[in-house]
TILUM-259789 format. One line per 3 residues: number of its first residue (from 1); their letters; for each residue x, y, z of N, C-alpha, C. Coordinates in Angstrom, 1 decimal, m for minus. Each point is the difference from the previous one (the first is absolute). Example, Ala and Ser with C-alpha at 12.3 -4.5 7.8 and 13.67 -1.06 7.14 Angstrom:
% TILUM-259789
1> AS> 13.2:m5.7:7.8:m0.9:1.2:0.0:0.9:1.2:0.0; m0.4:1.1:m0.7:0.9:1.1:0.0:m0.8:1.1:0.8 $
This chain:
% TILUM-259789
1> STG> 88.0:99.0:120.1:0.1:m0.6:m1.4:0.7:0.9:m0.9; 0.8:m0.6:m0.9:0.7:0.8:m1.0:m0.6:m0.2:m1.4; m1.2:m0.4:m0.1:m0.6:m0.2:m1.3:m0.1:1.2:m0.8 $
4> YCL> 0.0:1.2:0.6:m0.1:1.2:m0.7:1.4:0.5:m0.5; 1.1:m0.7:0.4:1.3:0.5:m0.4:0.2:m0.5:m1.5; 0.9:0.8:m0.6:0.4:m0.4:m1.4:1.0:m1.2:0.1 $
7> QDV> 0.1:m0.7:m1.1:0.9:m1.1:0.0:1.5:0.4:0.3; 0.7:m0.8:0.8:1.3:0.3:0.4:0.9:m0.4:m1.3; 0.6:1.0:m0.6:0.8:m0.2:m1.2:1.5:0.1:0.3 $
10> SAT> 0.3:m0.1:1.3:1.4:0.0:0.3:0.6:m1.4:m0.3; 1.4:m0.1:0.0:0.6:m1.2:m0.2:m0.4:m1.0:1.0; m0.1:0.4:1.3:m0.4:m0.9:1.0:m1.5:m0.5:m0.2 $
13> GYL> m0.8:0.9:m0.5:m1.4:m0.4:m0.3:m0.1:m1.1:m1.1; 0.8:0.1:m1.0:0.1:m1.0:m1.1:0.6:m1.3:0.5; 1.0:0.1:0.8:0.6:m1.2:0.6:m0.9:m0.7:0.9 $
16> NRK> m0.9:0.7:0.8:m1.0:m0.6:0.8:m1.0:m0.7:m0.8; m0.4:0.6:m1.2:m1.0:m0.6:m0.8:0.6:m1.3:m0.6; 1.3:0.0:m0.4:0.6:m1.1:m0.6:0.0:m1.2:1.1 $
19> KHS> 0.4:0.4:1.2:0.0:m1.0:1.1:m1.3:m0.6:0.2; m1.1:0.8:0.0:m1.3:m0.5:0.2:m0.4:m1.0:m1.2; 0.3:0.4:m1.2:m0.3:m0.9:m1.1:0.8:m1.3:0.1 $
22> EEM> 1.2:0.1:0.4:0.8:m1.3:0.2:m0.6:m0.9:1.0; m0.5:0.6:1.1:m0.7:m0.7:1.1:m1.3:m0.6:m0.6; m0.7:0.7:m0.8:m1.3:m0.5:m0.6:0.3:m1.2:m0.9 $
25> LEK> 1.1:0.1:m0.8:0.3:m1.1:m0.9:0.4:m1.2:0.8; 0.7:0.1:1.1:0.3:m1.1:0.9:m1.3:m0.7:0.5; m0.9:0.8:0.4:m1.3:m0.5:0.6:m0.8:m0.7:m1.2 $
28> MAK> 0.0:0.6:m1.1:m0.8:m0.5:m1.1:0.6:m1.3:m0.5; 1.3:m0.2:0.1:0.7:m1.2:m0.4:m0.5:m1.2:0.7; m0.6:0.2:1.2:m0.4:m1.1:0.9:m1.5:m0.4:m0.3 $
31> VDF> m0.7:0.8:m0.9:m1.4:m0.2:m0.2:m0.2:m1.0:m1.1; m0.9:m0.9:0.2:m0.4:m1.0:m1.0:m1.3:0.6:m0.7; 0.2:0.5:m1.2:m1.1:0.7:m0.7:m1.0:m1.0:m0.5 $
34> TLF> 0.3:m1.2:m0.1:m1.0:m1.0:m0.5:m1.1:m0.2:1.1; 0.3:0.4:1.2:m1.0:m0.1:1.0:m1.0:1.1:0.1; 0.2:1.1:m0.8:m0.9:1.1:0.0:m1.4:m0.5:m0.5 $
37> GSD> m1.0:0.5:0.6:m1.4:m0.5:m0.3:m0.6:0.7:m1.2; 0.6:1.0:m0.5:m0.6:0.7:m1.2:1.1:0.2:m1.0; m0.5:0.3:m1.2:0.9:0.3:m1.1:0.7:1.4:0.2 $
40> DGR> m0.7:0.9:0.8:0.6:1.3:0.3:1.3:m0.2:0.7; 0.1:m0.8:1.0:1.2:m0.2:0.8:1.1:m0.5:m0.9; m0.3:m1.0:m0.8:1.0:m0.5:m0.9:0.4:1.0:m1.1 $
43> TYA> m0.8:0.9:m0.4:0.3:1.0:m1.0:0.7:1.2:0.6; m0.4:0.5:1.1:0.6:1.2:0.6:1.3:m0.2:0.7; 0.1:m1.2:0.6:1.3:m0.3:0.8:1.2:0.2:m0.9 $
46> PLF> 0.0:m0.6:m1.2:1.2:0.1:m0.8:0.3:1.5:m0.4; m1.1:0.8:m0.2:0.2:1.4:m0.3:0.6:0.7:1.2; m0.5:m0.3:1.2:0.6:0.6:1.2:1.4:m0.3:0.1 $
49> IQM> 0.4:m1.3:m0.2:1.4:m0.4:0.0:0.8:0.8:m1.0; m0.5:0.0:m1.2:0.7:0.7:m1.1:0.2:1.5:0.4; m1.0:0.6:0.5:0.2:1.4:0.4:1.1:0.2:1.0 $
52> HRE> 0.1:m0.9:1.0:1.1:0.2:1.0:1.3:m0.4:m0.6; 0.1:m1.0:m0.9:1.3:m0.3:m0.6:0.5:1.2:m0.8; m0.9:0.6:m0.8:0.4:1.1:m0.8:0.4:1.2:0.8 $
55> LVQ> m0.7:0.3:1.1:0.5:1.1:0.9:1.4:m0.3:0.5; 0.2:m1.2:0.5:1.4:m0.3:0.5:1.0:0.1:m1.1; m0.3:m0.5:m1.1:1.0:0.1:m1.1:0.2:1.5:m0.4 $
58> SIS> m1.0:0.7:m0.1:0.2:1.4:m0.5:0.7:0.8:1.0; m0.2:m0.2:1.3:0.8:0.8:1.0:1.4:m0.5:0.0; 0.2:m1.3:m0.2:1.4:m0.5:0.1:0.8:0.4:m1.2 $
61> KCP> m0.6:m0.1:m1.2:0.8:0.3:m1.2:0.1:1.4:m0.4; m1.0:0.8:0.3:0.0:1.4:m0.4:m0.6:0.9:1.1; 0.9:0.5:0.9:m0.5:0.8:1.1:m0.4:1.4:m0.4 $
64> LYY> m1.2:0.1:m0.6:m0.5:1.3:m0.5:m0.4:0.9:1.1; 0.0:m0.5:1.2:m0.4:0.9:1.1:1.1:1.1:0.2; 1.1:m0.2:m0.6:1.0:1.1:0.0:m0.3:1.1:m1.0 $
67> MPI> m1.0:m0.3:m0.9:m0.4:1.0:m1.0:m1.5:0.3:0.2; m0.3:1.2:0.6:m1.4:0.3:0.3:m0.8:0.4:m1.2; m0.2:m0.9:m0.9:m0.8:0.2:m1.2:m1.1:m1.0:0.0 $
70> NAM> m1.2:0.4:m0.3:m1.1:m1.0:m0.2:m1.0:0.6:m1.0; m1.2:m0.6:0.0:m1.0:0.3:m1.0:m0.5:1.5:0.2; 0.2:0.6:1.1:m0.4:1.4:0.2:1.0:0.9:m0.5 $
73> GTG> 1.1:m0.5:m0.5:1.0:0.9:m0.5:1.2:0.0:0.9; 0.9:0.9:m0.3:1.3:0.0:0.9:m0.4:0.3:1.4; 0.5:m0.8:0.9:m0.2:0.2:1.4:m0.9:m0.9:0.7 $
76> GVL> m1.1:m0.4:m0.6:m1.0:m0.8:0.7:m0.8:0.8:1.1; m0.8:m0.7:0.7:m0.9:0.7:0.9:0.6:0.8:1.1; 1.2:m0.5:0.5:0.6:0.8:1.1:0.6:1.3:m0.5 $
79> YSF> 0.3:0.1:m1.3:0.6:1.2:m0.6:m1.1:0.8:m0.7; m1.1:m0.6:m0.3:m1.1:0.6:m0.7:m1.3:0.0:0.9; 0.2:0.4:1.2:m1.1:m0.1:1.0:m1.2:0.9:m0.4 $
82> IET> 0.3:1.1:m0.7:m1.1:0.9:m0.4:m0.9:m0.7:m1.0; 0.6:m0.8:m0.9:m0.8:m0.8:m0.9:m0.9:m1.0:0.7; 0.6:m0.6:1.0:m0.7:m1.0:0.8:m1.2:0.7:0.7 $
85> VEW> 0.2:1.2:0.6:m1.0:0.7:0.7:m1.2:0.3:m1.0; 0.4:0.4:m1.3:m1.1:0.3:m0.9:m0.9:m1.2:m0.3; 0.5:m1.2:0.2:m0.9:m1.2:m0.2:m0.7:m0.5:1.2 $
88> MPF> 0.3:0.6:1.2:m0.7:m0.4:1.2:m1.4:0.7:0.2; m0.9:m0.8:0.5:m1.3:0.6:0.3:0.0:0.9:1.2; m0.7:1.1:0.0:m0.2:0.9:1.2:m1.4:0.3:0.2 $
91> ENA> m0.8:m1.1:0.3:m1.4:0.1:0.1:m0.6:0.0:1.4; 0.9:m0.5:1.0:m0.5:0.0:1.4:1.2:0.0:0.9; m0.3:0.0:1.3:1.1:0.1:1.0:1.0:m1.1:m0.1 $
94> EDY> m0.4:m1.2:m0.3:0.9:m1.1:m0.1:1.0:0.2:m1.1; m0.5:0.6:m1.1:0.9:0.3:m1.2:1.1:0.9:0.5; m0.4:1.1:0.7:1.0:1.0:0.5:1.0:m0.6:1.0 $
97> NCY> m0.6:m0.9:0.9:0.9:m0.7:0.9:1.0:m0.9:m0.7; m0.4:m0.7:m1.0:0.9:m0.8:m0.8:1.1:0.9:m0.6; m0.4:1.1:m0.5:1.0:0.9:m0.6:1.0:0.5:1.0 $
100> LNR> m0.5:0.4:1.2:0.9:0.5:1.0:1.0:m1.2:0.5; m0.6:m1.2:0.1:0.8:m1.1:0.4:1.1:m0.3:m1.0; m0.4:0.1:m1.3:1.0:m0.2:m1.0:1.2:1.0:0.0 $
103> LKC> m0.4:1.3:0.3:1.0:1.0:0.2:1.0:m0.4:1.1; m0.6:m0.5:1.1:0.9:m0.4:1.1:0.9:m1.1:m0.3; m0.3:m0.8:m1.0:0.8:m1.2:m0.4:1.1:0.5:m1.0 $
106> MPI> m0.1:1.1:m0.5:1.0:0.5:m1.0:1.4:0.2:0.6; 1.0:m0.6:m0.6:1.3:0.3:0.6:0.4:1.4:m0.2; 0.7:0.5:1.0:0.4:1.4:0.0:1.5:0.1:m0.1 $
C-alpha cells in the first residue's frame, strides 16, 4: 500500500487526478439522483460533482503544479519535509514504520 506516501505533486500526478475526476464526472452524469432514497444522496451528490468539476477546471486553466507553493509556504510538503515530520506522531512502532515508508517514497 502507498497510503503512507505523500501526495504526488508532479505534473503527471496532477494530470492523473484530472483524468480521474473526468472519469468520475462521466459516471455521475449517468446517475438519476431523484432515485436516491435519502436527502443525503440528493444533497451530497451535487457537491461531489462540483468538487470534481472545479478540480478539472483548475488544473486545466491554471497549472499551478509547476509552482511548488501551498499553504505550508514555499515548496509544499516535498520541499518542507522537515515541517511534515514535526507534525507526525512518533508514539509506537507503526508511527516509525510510517515515517520510514514516507522517506522511501521521497523522490531523490
